[in-house]
VOPA-706567 format. One line per 8 residues: for each residue x, y, z of C-alpha. Coordinates in nm, 3 decimals, decimal comma. Example, Ala and Ser with C-alpha at 12.3 -4.5 7.8 and 13.67 -1.06 7.14 Angstrom:
<filums>
1,230/-0,450/0,780; 1,367/-0,106/0,714
</filums>
This chain:
<filums>
-1,189/-2,326/0,469; -1,205/-2,218/0,827; -0,926/-2,446/0,905; -0,721/-2,356/0,604; -0,760/-1,977/0,686; -0,593/-2,031/1,030; -0,298/-2,175/0,865; -0,261/-1,971/0,545
-0,249/-1,591/0,484; -0,329/-1,452/0,136; -0,270/-1,119/-0,026; -0,397/-1,006/-0,356; -0,257/-0,678/-0,515; -0,499/-0,558/-0,761; -0,297/-0,322/-0,968; -0,389/-0,132/-1,267
-0,175/-0,320/-1,507; -0,097/-0,640/-1,305; -0,274/-0,846/-1,029; -0,018/-1,018/-0,800; -0,110/-1,285/-0,537; 0,098/-1,420/-0,244; -0,006/-1,721/-0,026; 0,191/-1,778/0,290
0,187/-2,070/0,541; 0,167/-1,944/0,899; 0,417/-2,134/1,124; 0,218/-2,238/1,433; 0,506/-2,177/1,665; 0,667/-1,852/1,536; 0,370/-1,704/1,347; 0,614/-1,619/1,064
0,460/-1,689/0,705; 0,637/-1,894/0,465; 0,582/-1,824/0,092; 0,417/-2,132/-0,064; 0,236/-1,972/-0,354; 0,282/-1,677/-0,598; 0,096/-1,570/-0,896; 0,061/-1,283/-1,131
-0,162/-1,183/-1,417; -0,199/-0,910/-1,681; -0,507/-0,690/-1,554; -0,747/-0,497/-1,796; -1,051/-0,297/-1,698; -0,874/-0,064/-1,436; -0,827/0,309/-1,487; -0,572/0,474/-1,253
-0,624/0,226/-0,973; -1,003/0,224/-1,015; -1,227/-0,046/-1,146; -1,373/0,057/-1,493; -1,491/-0,279/-1,607; -1,570/-0,569/-1,370; -1,489/-0,845/-1,602; -1,114/-0,750/-1,645
-0,997/-0,741/-1,284; -1,214/-1,042/-1,193; -1,044/-1,245/-1,456; -0,704/-1,126/-1,359; -0,768/-1,205/-0,987; -0,889/-1,548/-1,094; -0,582/-1,618/-1,306; -0,321/-1,478/-1,044
-0,495/-1,669/-0,765; -0,514/-1,975/-0,966; -0,132/-1,979/-1,025; -0,064/-1,925/-0,666; -0,305/-2,196/-0,576; -0,139/-2,456/-0,797; 0,185/-2,369/-0,667; 0,068/-2,397/-0,287
-0,173/-2,690/-0,329; -0,451/-2,492/-0,146; -0,786/-2,369/-0,260; -0,850/-2,003/-0,145; -1,169/-1,837/-0,098; -1,083/-1,543/0,128; -0,793/-1,282/0,104; -0,672/-0,937/0,204
-0,686/-0,715/-0,085; -0,579/-0,342/-0,172; -0,751/-0,034/-0,273; -0,613/0,237/-0,486; -0,689/0,557/-0,664; -0,676/0,937/-0,618; -1,006/0,924/-0,421; -0,830/0,795/-0,111
-0,849/1,074/0,147; -0,658/1,130/0,466; -0,831/1,354/0,724; -0,683/1,464/1,057; -0,968/1,465/1,320; -1,041/1,454/1,695; -1,333/1,370/1,923; -1,431/1,354/2,290
-1,661/1,137/2,498; -1,774/1,122/2,857; -1,709/0,757/2,966; -1,873/0,732/3,309; -1,789/0,770/3,674; -1,452/0,829/3,832; -1,384/0,465/3,874; -1,466/0,354/3,511
-1,203/0,150/3,327; -1,181/0,241/2,962; -1,326/-0,050/2,762; -1,310/-0,163/2,389; -1,673/-0,026/2,371; -1,558/0,321/2,476; -1,271/0,289/2,201; -1,525/0,214/1,930
-1,762/0,488/2,047; -1,488/0,766/2,050; -1,373/0,647/1,701; -1,735/0,693/1,579; -1,754/1,034/1,733; -1,414/1,120/1,570; -1,565/1,051/1,221; -1,915/1,189/1,269
-1,963/1,476/1,024; -1,609/1,471/0,922; -1,640/1,245/0,605; -1,894/1,331/0,323; -2,196/1,095/0,264; -2,054/0,953/-0,045; -1,747/0,823/0,133; -1,674/0,516/0,345
-1,435/0,522/0,645; -1,185/0,255/0,570; -0,962/0,302/0,875; -0,939/0,516/1,183; -0,568/0,535/1,302; -0,538/0,680/1,658; -0,229/0,913/1,709; -0,290/0,958/2,068
-0,548/0,972/2,328; -0,605/1,225/2,624; -0,768/1,095/2,950; -0,876/1,345/3,200; -0,608/1,584/3,096; -0,322/1,327/3,067; -0,176/1,375/2,707; -0,004/1,134/2,463
-0,161/0,815/2,568; -0,115/0,537/2,304; -0,360/0,274/2,453; -0,604/0,377/2,742; -0,766/0,036/2,762; -0,794/-0,047/3,133; -0,703/0,305/3,251; -0,939/0,495/3,493
-1,103/0,816/3,379; -1,420/1,016/3,292; -1,346/1,204/2,981; -1,171/1,046/2,677; -1,025/1,243/2,378; -0,869/1,127/2,066; -0,659/1,269/1,788; -0,665/1,051/1,484
-0,613/1,005/1,113; -0,933/0,897/0,910; -0,871/0,722/0,584; -1,187/0,722/0,366; -1,269/0,610/0,006; -1,544/0,685/-0,228; -1,822/0,417/-0,169; -1,876/0,350/-0,537
-1,510/0,262/-0,599; -1,503/0,034/-0,287; -1,813/-0,146/-0,400; -1,689/-0,215/-0,749; -1,357/-0,345/-0,605; -1,550/-0,590/-0,377; -1,767/-0,688/-0,674; -1,459/-0,760/-0,886
-1,314/-0,969/-0,609; -1,640/-1,153/-0,536; -1,678/-1,216/-0,909; -1,358/-1,423/-0,888; -1,505/-1,603/-0,589; -1,274/-1,424/-0,341; -1,422/-1,279/-0,027; -1,223/-0,969/0,092
-1,128/-1,026/0,462; -0,957/-0,677/0,483; -0,922/-0,407/0,232; -0,614/-0,195/0,275; -0,474/0,109/0,096; -0,194/-0,002/-0,129; 0,073/0,222/0,031; -0,010/0,097/0,375
0,027/-0,254/0,259; 0,371/-0,189/0,083; 0,482/-0,008/0,399; 0,418/-0,328/0,606; 0,662/-0,526/0,403; 0,944/-0,272/0,349; 0,954/-0,024/0,650; 1,106/-0,094/0,988
1,003/0,032/1,328; 1,287/0,284/1,353; 1,222/0,421/1,008; 0,854/0,482/1,113; 0,953/0,631/1,439; 1,209/0,877/1,283; 0,991/0,986/0,990; 0,983/0,827/0,651
0,783/0,841/0,315; 0,676/0,541/0,125; 0,651/0,576/-0,245; 0,484/0,301/-0,419; 0,514/0,384/-0,783; 0,294/0,157/-1,003; 0,186/0,162/-1,358; -0,079/0,448/-1,331
-0,061/0,563/-0,991; 0,187/0,677/-0,722; 0,085/0,596/-0,361; 0,234/0,806/-0,090; 0,227/0,721/0,283; 0,421/0,929/0,549; 0,502/0,782/0,884; 0,635/0,960/1,188
0,641/0,880/1,557; 0,539/0,531/1,471; 0,212/0,621/1,316; 0,068/0,684/0,970; 0,042/1,050/0,946; -0,058/1,102/0,581; -0,183/0,909/0,270; -0,232/1,033/-0,089
-0,246/0,904/-0,427; -0,098/1,080/-0,738; -0,264/0,957/-1,084; 0,076/0,915/-1,253; 0,300/0,622/-1,289; 0,530/0,411/-1,505; 0,281/0,374/-1,783; 0,321/0,747/-1,846
0,686/0,701/-1,903; 0,602/0,423/-2,142; 0,359/0,618/-2,340; 0,588/0,918/-2,362; 0,868/0,690/-2,512; 0,622/0,540/-2,754; 0,514/0,880/-2,875; 0,854/1,058/-2,864
1,048/0,776/-3,038; 0,754/0,687/-3,271; 0,752/0,328/-3,165; 0,511/0,075/-3,041; 0,413/0,070/-2,657; 0,534/-0,295/-2,631; 0,883/-0,186/-2,760; 0,879/0,126/-2,542
0,814/-0,074/-2,235; 1,094/-0,308/-2,316; 1,332/-0,016/-2,379; 1,226/0,160/-2,045; 1,297/-0,177/-1,854; 1,615/-0,270/-2,024; 1,786/0,062/-2,121; 1,618/0,376/-1,968
1,775/0,556/-1,681; 1,619/0,801/-1,428; 1,960/0,990/-1,426; 2,076/1,165/-1,744; 2,383/0,981/-1,872; 2,521/1,237/-2,129; 2,582/0,962/-2,353; 2,506/1,011/-2,730
2,555/0,638/-2,812; 2,265/0,430/-2,929; 2,094/0,112/-2,779; 1,928/-0,169/-2,954; 1,654/-0,408/-2,855; 1,518/-0,721/-3,033; 1,128/-0,754/-3,055; 0,930/-1,003/-3,274
1,251/-1,095/-3,450; 1,343/-0,740/-3,551; 1,611/-0,510/-3,416; 1,517/-0,160/-3,314; 1,777/0,120/-3,244; 1,741/0,439/-3,046; 1,941/0,731/-2,940; 2,031/0,745/-2,561
2,013/1,116/-2,543; 1,642/1,111/-2,663; 1,556/0,836/-2,411; 1,710/1,022/-2,123; 1,530/1,354/-2,221; 1,169/1,189/-2,249; 1,223/0,984/-1,924; 1,356/1,297/-1,730
1,066/1,516/-1,829; 0,806/1,275/-1,707; 0,999/1,194/-1,386; 1,010/1,563/-1,318; 0,628/1,573/-1,340; 0,589/1,278/-1,109; 0,826/1,398/-0,849; 0,684/1,753/-0,863
0,344/1,591/-0,768; 0,508/1,398/-0,498; 0,675/1,713/-0,354; 0,345/1,890/-0,376; 0,198/1,617/-0,151; 0,490/1,634/0,090; 0,436/2,011/0,128; 0,061/1,953/0,178
0,149/1,717/0,465; 0,403/1,961/0,604; 0,686/1,710/0,566; 0,886/1,826/0,255; 1,261/1,773/0,321; 1,172/1,698/0,695; 1,198/1,301/0,707; 1,519/1,175/0,853
1,470/0,831/0,722; 1,412/0,966/0,379; 1,195/0,788/0,097; 1,157/0,409/0,038; 1,042/0,334/-0,315; 0,846/0,033/-0,416; 0,624/-0,072/-0,715; 0,703/-0,181/-1,068
0,850/0,146/-1,166; 1,112/0,114/-0,893; 1,300/-0,101/-1,124; 1,384/0,208/-1,338; 1,763/0,234/-1,320; 1,899/0,486/-1,086; 1,557/0,592/-0,961; 1,670/0,605/-0,600
1,941/0,864/-0,704; 1,698/1,073/-0,886; 1,456/1,076/-0,591; 1,742/1,175/-0,351; 1,805/1,477/-0,569; 1,451/1,569/-0,647; 1,312/1,537/-0,279; 1,619/1,646/-0,095
1,604/1,326/0,120; 1,780/0,996/0,148; 1,627/0,745/-0,087; 1,644/0,382/-0,147; 1,445/0,082/-0,310; 1,243/-0,097/-0,069; 1,325/-0,466/-0,022; 1,032/-0,680/0,124
1,112/-0,866/0,455; 0,928/-1,031/0,733; 0,855/-1,365/0,568; 1,029/-1,718/0,514; 1,072/-1,915/0,186; 1,206/-1,832/-0,149; 1,022/-1,774/-0,479; 1,132/-1,613/-0,789
1,100/-1,236/-0,790; 0,929/-1,227/-0,461; 1,182/-0,990/-0,314; 1,146/-0,737/-0,589; 0,971/-0,391/-0,534; 0,680/-0,477/-0,747; 0,583/-0,753/-0,497; 0,589/-0,524/-0,190
0,222/-0,449/-0,186; 0,108/-0,825/-0,237; 0,352/-0,928/0,025; 0,244/-0,653/0,259; -0,117/-0,769/0,215; -0,031/-1,124/0,293; 0,171/-1,015/0,602; -0,145/-0,804/0,726
-0,358/-1,098/0,670; -0,118/-1,325/0,867; -0,109/-1,061/1,157; -0,481/-1,062/1,173; -0,490/-1,456/1,170; -0,275/-1,435/1,482; -0,515/-1,198/1,667; -0,812/-1,261/1,884
-1,135/-1,224/1,658; -1,384/-1,160/1,946; -1,461/-0,823/1,763; -1,320/-0,583/1,535; -1,169/-0,343/1,792; -1,070/-0,617/2,026; -0,831/-0,760/1,758; -0,701/-0,414/1,661
-0,629/-0,309/2,025; -0,435/-0,647/2,071; -0,203/-0,503/1,798; -0,114/-0,207/2,024; 0,041/-0,428/2,278; 0,154/-0,708/2,070; 0,305/-0,520/1,757; 0,350/-0,172/1,870
0,444/0,020/1,564; 0,218/-0,176/1,343; -0,090/-0,073/1,536; -0,171/0,189/1,283; -0,127/-0,032/0,978; -0,351/-0,329/1,044; -0,707/-0,279/1,085; -0,996/-0,509/1,023
-1,219/-0,389/0,721; -1,541/-0,246/0,840; -1,815/-0,287/0,592
</filums>
């Protein structure tokens, strides 16, 4: 497997309703992954992004990975996976250490030590630090240093963003993955993974918000000046729209889901005509006005929650590159137009990039997270693995704007 892992990158998106897997072959010359395997499976046993029953997600991971393995011809036992849920916390922090004499060069050990200082006492005991994303360093009074490795100084300070998760949720996710005989190489917040596949360097520099609207959660990630500034998860998503349609139109959830995908619109159409869908050999008809009214009410709630998080981060209406939307709910017709009006920002549906090869549906917004996880796995495969922080700092010089995205998981 060691040899295979140097050639292949694997991302598994463990979503509340669906598990998606992408396997990419890494070109030895360019380092660009080519899609060679894709799989998806319906998930059960998850509640709003968190594991509620180990057997459900374990089976879904096994099924999705099995489909991707059959397509690729390779057996996989390690992958980069995602974590989701409203327990994910983004905390702004700082720290300072004395690093030695006036001739001391800043080393990787110094970087590890200052990150430990930055998290000490800042994160509750029941939480695990998943990531420390440095925004800038200060060395002997010199501000705005992005990478102090090799510089000379005696006093090193850091301004960072610490991403933490509730330890029980993390442990359950690991157990579900290991039950499917897959060892997590890296564990990445869903929004950060989606951002890796759909956001560009200039967008991250200017200021942009990534909205990954899945079945039961909406992941929010704000980037500015090339760094991740804020992460949050709202426990609302596309399944809420489906359930509202089922209740409001007095129909089955399966019919409501089909109606949402085929006929619902995020923008009110002012059209009283009806629509019809066929399900299990029967024709069902619904009034367009009623559909629009139900969808609008739930979208208003979801985007009010998003706006609340943007205000909490101090970025409401202040992101020049606007909002980029991914996730299965991004397929809702005219959602970008609704987001533009609701958030007061430019908005578009994210299109995954950064890979070669073609597979059915892989360029759709619902695959953004799985593709991003695969790309992060690929990025890490191209790094030196002498130690965790050595690999991470190599990103600073080698990938620049992605330095905040790709971190080795620290157990």
